[in-house]
N, C-alpha and C positions, 0 to 999 in steps of 0.2 A: 872581659874588657867590653866597655860600651861601644856599640857601633856608631861611626860618624856618618853624617849625611851632608850632601852638598845641596842645601836648600837654595832655590832661586831667590834673588834679592827681593822680588815683588811678593813672594810668599812670606819671607821673613818680615817684611815691612808690614804686610797685612796682619800677621800674628802679633807683632809688637803694637800696632794700632789697636787690635783687639784687646790686649792686656790694658793699655792706657785707657780705652773707652770703658771697659768694665770697671776700672778703678774709679774713673769719673763718675760713672752711673751709680756705683755703690756710695760714693761720698755724697752725691746729690741725695739719694734716698735716705740717708741718715738725717738730713736736715728737713725732710718733708713731714707734714702732719700724717697721722696714722691712717687717715681716710681721705680719698680724692675729693669727695663731696662733703659739705658740712654735715656733721653727725654729732648727736649729744654724747656726753661721756657715759661710761657704764662700768660695772663691776661684775666679774664673774662670780658664779656661785662656788661654794667650797666643793671640791672634787672628792669622790669616794676614795681615791688612791693617795690622796695627800691633802694637806691643809693649806695649800697655796691658793690664795685669791689674787686675781689680777684686776687692776683698775686702770682705766683709760680716761683721760680728761677729754673734755669736749674738743672736737676737731674743727678748726675753721675751714677745712678743705684746702685744696691746692689753689694758688692764684693762677691766673691765666699764663703767666710767665713761667711758673713751676711746672704746669702741665705741658706746655710747649717744649720746654727743655727736656722734661722726662721722656716724652714721646720721641723727641729728636735723638737722644741717646739710645733709647730702646731700638729705634729703626737702624741706627748706625751699628749697634751690637748684632742685629740680624744680618745686615748687609756684610759685615766683616766675617761673621760666622760662615755664612754661605761661601764667601770668597775663599776662605782658608779650607774649608772642608771639601769644595769641589774643584780645587786647583788642579790643573792637568799634571803637575808633578807627581801626584799620588799614583797615577796610572803607570808611571814609568818604573815604579818599584816592584821588585819581585819578592814574594814572601809576605811577611807580616808587616802591615802598614801601621799597626797600633804602636809599635815601638818608635817608628819614625814620627808619628804624629805627637807622641809624648815628648820626643826629643826636640821637636819644633817649639813646643811650649816653653822649654827651658833654654833654647838656643842663644838668647841674648842675655843671660844671666852671667854675672861675673863668676869666675872660677873660685 
């Protein structure tokens, strides 16, 4: 049977914010050009281990707004990661903390 943990509210909130911010960052990244700076398009050469050739269109680069939003979200991800991983709660646990950290990641999922 899986062990249950009594996570503090601030830790649960930080983990939930981390999930949300990671999803927001991933959604933003899917909309961004492939290069931060303007770059010409290119096509890869045929590889020895396969016939796959990859082509990229020219990239206009990120706009100032896109760059600012990407940096804001990346900073927030780092901040939340540090908050969760260094929370004082982890020091109160005896034994394997890995299971507890894994449980926290899924604590707010519907059963």
